[in-house]
Structure formats: C-alpha cells, structure tokens
C-alpha positions in Angstrom: 0.0 0.1 0.1 1.1 3.5 -0.7 0.9 4.7 2.9 2.8 1.8 4.2 5.5 2.3 1.7 6.0 6.0 2.5 5.3 6.1 6.3 8.9 5.7 7.4 10.0 8.6 5.1 7.2 11.2 5.5 5.0 9.7 8.5 1.5 8.7 8.4 -0.5 12.0 9.1 1.3 14.0 6.2 0.5 11.3 3.7 -3.2 11.0 5.0 -3.4 14.8 4.7 -2.2 14.8 1.2 -4.5 12.1 0.2 -7.5 13.6 1.9 -8.0 10.6 4.2 -8.9 11.0 8.0 -6.6 9.3 10.4 -9.5 7.6 12.2 -10.5 5.9 8.8 -7.0 4.7 8.4 -6.6 3.1 11.6 -10.1 1.5 11.3 -9.1 0.0 8.0 -5.9 -1.5 9.7 -7.8 -2.9 12.5 -10.3 -4.7 10.1 -7.6 -6.1 7.9 -6.1 -7.7 11.0 -9.3 -8.5 13.0 -12.1 -9.2 10.7 -15.6 -8.7 12.2 -18.3 -11.3 12.7 -20.2 -10.5 9.8 -17.0 -10.7 7.3 -16.1 -14.2 8.9 -19.7 -15.2 8.2 -19.4 -14.0 4.6 -16.4 -16.2 4.1 -18.1 -19.1 5.3 -21.1 -18.7 3.2 -19.1 -17.8 0.1 -17.3 -21.3 0.3 -20.6 -23.1 0.4 -22.0 -20.8 -2.3 -19.0 -21.8 -4.7 -19.8 -25.4 -4.1 -23.4 -25.2 -5.0 -22.6 -23.1 -8.0 -20.0 -25.6 -9.1 -22.3 -28.5 -8.5 -25.0 -26.9 -10.7 -22.4 -26.8 -13.7 -22.3 -22.9 -13.2 -26.1 -22.6 -14.2 -27.7 -21.5 -10.9 -28.3 -17.9 -10.0 -28.8 -16.2 -6.8 -32.5 -17.4 -6.3 -31.6 -21.2 -6.6 -28.3 -20.9 -4.6 -30.4 -19.3 -1.9 -33.0 -22.2 -2.0 -30.2 -24.7 -1.9 -28.7 -22.8 1.2 -32.2 -23.1 3.0 -32.4 -26.8 2.1 -29.1 -27.2 4.1 -30.4 -25.4 7.1 -28.6 -22.1 6.5 -30.4 -19.1 7.6 -29.3 -16.3 5.3 -31.1 -13.5 3.6 -31.6 -13.7 -0.3 -30.0 -10.2 -0.8 -26.8 -11.3 1.0 -26.5 -14.3 -1.4 -26.8 -11.8 -4.3 -24.3 -9.5 -2.9 -21.7 -12.4 -2.3 -22.3 -13.8 -5.8 -21.7 -10.3 -7.4 -18.7 -9.7 -5.4 -17.3 -13.1 -6.3 -18.3 -12.8 -10.0 -20.8 -15.8 -10.1 -23.4 -15.3 -12.7 -26.1 -17.7 -13.7 -27.1 -18.5 -17.2 -29.6 -16.5 -19.0 -32.2 -17.8 -21.6 -31.7 -16.7 -25.5 -33.8 -16.1 -28.4 -36.6 -18.3 -29.6 -36.5 -20.1 -33.0 -40.0 -20.9 -34.7 -40.7 -24.4 -35.1 -44.4 -24.8 -35.3 -45.6 -25.4 -38.9 -49.4 -25.9 -39.3 -51.1 -28.3 -41.7 -54.3 -26.7 -42.6 -56.0 -29.8 -43.7 -55.7 -31.6 -40.5 -58.6 -31.5 -37.9 -58.0 -29.7 -34.7 -58.8 -30.3 -31.2 -60.4 -28.0 -28.5 -58.5 -26.1 -26.0 -59.2 -27.8 -22.8 -56.5 -26.1 -20.9 -57.2 -22.3 -21.5 -53.9 -21.4 -20.0 -54.6 -23.1 -16.7 -51.6 -25.2 -16.1 -52.5 -26.5 -12.7 -53.0 -30.0 -11.8 -54.6 -31.8 -9.0 -52.4 -34.8 -9.2 -49.7 -36.5 -11.3 -50.8 -37.7 -14.8 -53.7 -35.3 -15.1 -52.2 -32.8 -17.5 -49.3 -33.4 -20.1 -47.9 -30.5 -22.2 -45.7 -31.4 -25.1 -43.8 -29.7 -28.0 -40.8 -30.1 -30.1 -37.7 -28.0 -30.8 -34.5 -27.7 -33.0 -30.9 -28.2 -31.5 -28.1 -27.2 -33.9 -25.2 -29.8 -34.4 -22.3 -30.3 -36.8 -24.2 -32.9 -38.6 -27.3 -30.8 -39.0 -30.4 -30.2 -36.7 -31.5 -32.6 -34.1 -35.1 -32.5 -33.3 -36.2 -33.0 -29.7 -39.8 -33.8 -28.7 -40.7 -33.9 -24.9 -43.6 -34.4 -22.5 -43.9 -32.5 -19.3 -46.2 -33.4 -16.3 -47.9 -30.1 -15.2 -48.2 -31.3 -11.5 -44.5 -31.9 -10.8 -42.9 -30.2 -14.0 -41.2 -33.7 -14.4 -40.2 -34.4 -18.1 -42.0 -37.9 -18.4 -41.0 -38.9 -22.1 -38.6 -37.4 -24.7 -37.2 -38.6 -28.0 -34.7 -37.1 -30.5 -34.5 -37.5 -34.2 -33.0 -36.1 -37.2 -36.4 -35.6 -39.0 -39.4 -33.7 -37.4 -42.1 -36.1 -38.3 -44.9 -37.7 -36.7 -42.8 -40.7 -35.7 -40.8 -38.3 -33.4 -43.6 -37.1 -31.2 -45.2 -40.7 -31.3 -42.1 -42.1 -29.9 -42.0 -39.6 -27.1 -45.6 -40.4 -26.2 -44.8 -44.2 -26.1 -41.8 -43.4 -23.8 -44.1 -41.5 -21.5 -46.8 -44.3 -21.6 -44.2 -46.9 -20.7 -42.8 -44.9 -17.8 -46.0 -43.7 -16.1 -48.7 -46.0 -17.3 -51.6 -43.5 -16.9 -55.3 -44.4 -16.4 -57.4 -44.9 -19.8 -60.4 -43.2 -18.4 -59.9 -39.9 -20.2 -58.8 -38.3 -16.9 -55.4 -37.2 -18.7 -55.3 -34.3 -21.2 -52.5 -34.3 -23.8 -52.0 -30.6 -24.6 -50.0 -29.4 -27.7 -49.8 -26.7 -30.3 -51.0 -26.7 -34.0 -47.9 -28.3 -35.3 -48.6 -30.8 -38.2 -47.0 -33.5 -36.1 -49.6 -33.2 -33.2 -52.4 -32.9 -35.8 -51.5 -36.2 -37.6 -53.7 -39.1 -37.6 -50.9 -41.4 -36.3 -50.8 -39.4 -33.1 -54.4 -38.4 -32.4 -55.7 -42.0 -33.3 -53.0 -43.4 -30.7 -54.4 -40.8 -28.0 -57.9 -42.0 -28.5 -56.8 -45.7 -28.3 -55.1 -45.2 -24.9 -57.8 -43.1 -23.6 -56.3 -39.7 -23.5 -57.8 -36.5 -24.3 -56.1 -34.3 -27.1 -56.1 -30.6 -26.6 -54.6 -27.7 -28.5 -54.2 -23.9 -28.0 -55.0 -21.3 -30.5 -52.7 -20.4 -33.5 -49.7 -18.1 -33.1 -50.1 -17.9 -29.3 -47.2 -19.2 -27.2 -48.9 -18.4 -24.0 -51.4 -21.4 -24.7 -48.5 -23.8 -24.3 -46.3 -21.5 -22.1 -45.4 -24.6 -19.7 -43.8 -26.4 -22.7 -42.1 -23.2 -23.8 -40.7 -22.9 -20.4 -39.2 -26.4 -20.7 -37.3 -25.4 -23.7 -36.0 -22.4 -22.1 -34.5 -24.4 -19.2 -33.0 -27.2 -21.5 -31.5 -24.7 -24.0 -30.2 -22.3 -21.5 -28.5 -24.8 -19.1 -27.6 -27.6 -21.7 -27.6 -26.7 -25.3 -26.4 -23.1 -25.5 -23.4 -23.6 -23.3 -21.5 -25.8 -25.7 -21.5 -26.8 -29.3 -22.1 -30.3 -30.6 -20.1 -32.0 -33.4 -22.7 -34.9 -34.0 -26.3 -35.7 -33.2 -25.1 -38.7 -31.1 -23.1 -36.2 -28.9 -26.0 -33.8 -28.5 -28.4 -36.7 -27.6 -26.0 -38.0 -25.0 -25.9 -34.6 -23.4 -29.6 -34.3 -23.5 -29.9 -37.7 -21.6 -27.3 -36.7 -19.0 -29.2 -33.4 -18.5 -32.9 -34.5 -18.6 -32.5 -37.9 -16.8 -29.4 -37.3 -14.8 -30.0 -33.7 -13.6 -33.3 -32.0 -14.3 -35.6 -34.7 -13.0 -33.5 -35.7 -10.1 -31.2 -32.8 -8.9 -32.4 -29.5 -10.3 -34.7 -27.8 -7.7 -37.4 -25.5 -8.9 -38.8 -22.6 -7.1 -42.5 -23.2 -8.1 -42.1 -26.7 -6.4 -41.1 -25.1 -3.0 -37.4 -25.8 -3.6 -37.8 -29.3 -4.5 -36.8 -31.3 -7.5 -39.6 -33.1 -9.7 -38.9 -36.5 -8.2 -38.9 -35.3 -4.6 -42.2 -33.5 -5.3 -43.9 -36.6 -6.7 -42.3 -38.7 -3.9 -43.9 -36.3 -1.2 -47.2 -36.5 -2.9 -47.4 -40.3 -3.0 -46.2 -40.6 0.7 -49.3 -38.5 1.9 -51.6 -37.5 -1.1 -54.3 -35.8 1.2 -52.0 -33.9 3.3 -49.7 -32.9 0.4 -52.5 -31.4 -1.4 -52.8 -28.5 1.2 -49.2 -27.6 0.5 -49.7 -27.9 -3.2 -52.6 -25.7 -3.3 -50.7 -23.2 -1.0 -47.8 -23.0 -3.6 -50.2 -22.6 -6.5 -51.9 -19.8 -4.7 -48.6 -18.1 -4.1 -47.6 -18.6 -7.7 -50.8 -17.0 -8.8 -50.2 -14.1 -6.3 -46.8 -13.7 -7.6 -48.1 -13.6 -11.4 -50.7 -11.0 -10.4 -48.3 -8.7 -8.6 -45.9 -8.8 -11.6 -48.8 -8.0 -13.8 -49.9 -5.0 -11.5 -46.4 -3.7 -11.5 -46.1 -3.9 -15.4 -49.5 -2.1 -15.7 -48.2 0.5 -13.1 -45.1 1.2 -15.1 -47.0 1.4 -18.4 -49.3 4.0 -16.9 -46.2 5.8 -15.4 -44.5 6.0 -18.9 -47.8 7.3 -20.6 -48.1 9.9 -17.9 -44.5 10.9 -18.4 -45.3 11.7 -22.0 -46.0 15.6 -23.2 -49.4 16.3 -22.3 -52.1 16.9 -25.2 -52.7 20.5 -26.2 -56.3 20.1 -26.1 -58.6 21.1 -23.0 -58.4 18.9 -20.0 -61.5 16.9 -19.1 -62.8 15.8 -15.8 -63.2 12.0 -15.1 -66.9 12.0 -15.7 -67.0 14.6 -18.5 -67.9 13.3 -21.9 -65.2 13.8 -24.6 -67.5 16.1 -26.8 -67.9 18.4 -23.9 -64.3 19.8 -24.3 -65.4 21.7 -27.5 -68.7 23.1 -25.9 -68.6 26.6 -24.3 -69.3 26.7 -20.7 -71.7 29.2 -19.2 -70.6 31.9 -16.8 -71.9 32.9 -13.6 -74.5 35.2 -15.2 -75.9 32.4 -17.3 -74.1 33.5 -20.5 -71.6 31.8 -22.7 -68.2 33.2 -22.3 -66.7 35.4 -25.1 -64.5 33.7 -27.4 -61.1 35.0 -27.0 -58.8 34.9 -30.2 -55.8 32.9 -29.6 -54.0 33.3 -32.8 -52.3 36.6 -33.6 -54.1 38.9 -36.2 -52.5 39.4 -39.6 -50.2 42.4 -40.1 -51.8 45.3 -41.7 -49.3 45.5 -44.3 -47.9 42.4 -46.0 -44.3 41.9 -46.4 -42.7 42.9 -49.6 -43.5 40.2 -52.3 -40.5 38.9 -54.1 -40.5 37.9 -57.7 -40.8 34.2 -56.7 -44.2 35.1 -54.9 -45.9 36.7 -58.1 -48.0 34.3 -60.3 -46.5 33.3 -63.4 -47.6 35.3 -66.4 -48.1 33.8 -70.0 -45.4 35.0 -72.6 -46.7 37.8 -74.7 -46.1 38.2 -78.4 -46.4 41.2 -80.5 -49.3 41.1 -83.1 -48.4 40.5 -86.8 -49.5 42.9 -89.4 -53.2 42.5 -90.1 -54.0 40.7 -87.1 -55.8 41.6 -83.9 -54.3 41.5 -80.5 -52.9 38.2 -79.5 -54.4 36.7 -76.3 -53.6 33.7 -74.1 -55.4 30.6 -75.5 -58.1 29.1 -73.3 -59.0 32.5 -71.6 -62.4 34.0 -72.5 -62.7 37.8 -73.4 -64.9 39.6 -70.9 -67.3 42.6 -72.0 -68.9 44.7 -69.4 -72.4 46.4 -70.1 -72.6 49.7 -68.2 -76.3 49.8 -68.0 -77.0 46.5 -66.3 -73.7 46.6 -64.4 -73.4 43.0 -65.2 -70.3 41.3 -66.4 -70.8 38.8 -69.3 -68.6 36.3 -70.8 -68.4 35.6 -74.5 -66.0 33.6 -76.7 -64.5 35.4 -79.7 -63.6 33.4 -82.7 -60.3 34.6 -83.9 -60.7 32.7 -87.2 -63.2 35.1 -88.9 -63.9 35.3 -92.7 -62.0 38.3 -92.9 -59.0 37.1 -91.1 -55.9 36.3 -93.1 -55.4 33.1 -91.0 -58.4 31.5 -92.8 -57.7 29.7 -95.7 
C-alpha cells in the first residue's frame, strides 16, 4: 500500500493529509484487515458453500436457486446477502436466449379443442401433459427433440430425439411416457400441444384415442397457450444446449440424456415446487396424497399471487410511462365529463356563454414585400403581326362589361373570322 511504503520517510499523518483521508478511517481499516468482524467471517463461510453449490450446478444456478439450496441445507441467510456475495465473487447464472420458430401447421388436419385455457395447474400427477418439439443445432445438421412434461410436478415424463421432425418423433416420445407412467385410460389425462402438423397427424391422434387420453390444442400463433412447454425449452437450451457446441447428433443426444434424466428430474430444484426437484415433489405426494395437497394448493396460490403482482407492476409502469409523455394541447376533461364536452362553451355565472378569445395573432396590416418568386407566373406575350388583332392567351375567354346593367358577361371570340388572313 502507498501509505505503508512512505510512512517511514514522511510519516502517516502527512501522507493522509495529502490524500484527503482521515486518520480514524485509516486506523479503522488497519484494524479490520487484521481483525475481521463477525459479519465478514460469516461471509467467508457462506462464500465457500456458495461456490460449491455453483460448481455442482455446472455454473447454471443464479442467486435465487443458490439461496434455495442454502435453505435446504439449514442455512439461515437473506436472499440479498447471497446476491451480494455472488456479485462480489463474479458468479453469474445462465440466461435464456432467442426463440426459434418451429411450429408449422397443416391446414388440412382437424384440430382439437383447447381444454386447458392457460390454466396449467393439476390436482395430481398424470392429469395434464404438455408437449412440444424444438430444434438443436449440431455439426451434422439439426437434431429435433420432442418431450412431454407433467404439469403437476414439472417432470419430463418422456422425450425422444431424431434427425427428422415427423409424426414418428412425437409418437415415440408419447410411447416413452406411456411406458414410464402407465396413466389411466379413463380420459382423466389431457395431452396438450400446439398446432404443429406432427400433433395434428392421424397417427398421434388415433393413438391418443386408443389409450384413453384427451387431446387438447391451443390457439394459433400464441405461445402463452402452451407456456409450460415453452418454459421447458428455455430451461433445456439455457442450461444444456447453448453452453456448448455439438459436433454430432449422437453427442447432442448424450448430453440431453445426462441433463434430463441425470439432472433435471433428479437434482435440479424449482422454486415453483417449493425448492424441491420433480422427483422429490412426486415422492412427497405419493407418501401422503391428502396432506400434501394442502401444501400444493398453497404453492399454487402463491404462484398466482406472484404473477398477479408482476402484472400489476407492469401495468403501473406502463401507466407511469404514458403519464410522463408530453400532455395533449387540447382542453383537459374531468373524469366524468364526456369527450365531446371539451368543445362546448361553458356558461358563466350570469348564465351567458363566455366570449371567445382569439388565440391566434391577427394578420399584419401591411403584408411583407412580395418577391418575384411569390408573383404568379404570367404567360409569355407576343407582338401582333400585321393585319392581325391583339394576341391573347389561348383558353381564356374575353370579358365585356355592359354599363347599363352593371353585369359582367362572358363571350367567346372566334379568332378565325372570314376576314382574317389566317382563314384559308
């Protein structure tokens, strides 16, 4: 440090005086560097554990999930403190990227009704499955991934990858889910998808009818109708796909298997599940279904309240931005006053309408000097030839005024008269 290097030659106080630092601040800094406080010691302990959690998550967790992991371990720490320590240590979670359009409709296929209506809540496992497909780039070309997600526990119950986005891809993913879950065939399960041609195909719809699953589809061009499946792609691509590049399709499929079956369903916690993994959430349900539903409903109510608070904040910010714009020049209206009342004159105390005040300045008495550019253009004039009458501009009638009637009459004059030399 600069002060430590020059304290023997100049002394501490002269150096501090030149640097503009008080003596008490300097001695307090030296004491804290040799004797850290209890808070600083606690920060060092938490930072060690935060680095371990961050490394175990393959450097994907941000401060919210790191805070949840600390709570699972019994650590009582504030979320803002975790944010501060991660920011000071340069630990940053991954962020989602840009979405690519993969849904292509077949206008000739029949469509199913929307049985979900953006309500992705389920009362038990295997009551609502959401599905979609996406594209993963590799060195050999695109790899198409289709997966099915359970709305109750957010667990991926079936998935399949292929080089071609055909009906066989989504049908294989469905067979995977049927083999793993074995859902009831009493039409209590809803299979919700978008309007992609793979999900409107006869092969998939006939298989759903055969196993007793109700098909459901959202509206056209609206990602919110299948938001739970879109969120699944955001997680997979953010934490698995976009952090590396795959030379072959087999390499990408192996990475997907390690992420979905090895980490997402088993080890990745989700805040919407109360800081549990999908497998832990389902295990807690099957241990005590009736007692667990109270907690499930509380989490669902909390999630709805959080979404409502976000929407209210978004509406408030939008209203504030509109209010910050320049006000309209028109007259202001009362909240209960109709819009057409702004242009109607209001009566004064005597019952008479007020006198209109001219707001625009009157024109000057003398107009400014006109320039040649302001004068109207005149047609060119020619001198008359010998034996001809005066030359006038074509297309303009001559006018004659009768003094007795004070009336202006207009008549056309035929320039080609019998006596005219122009007549042949």
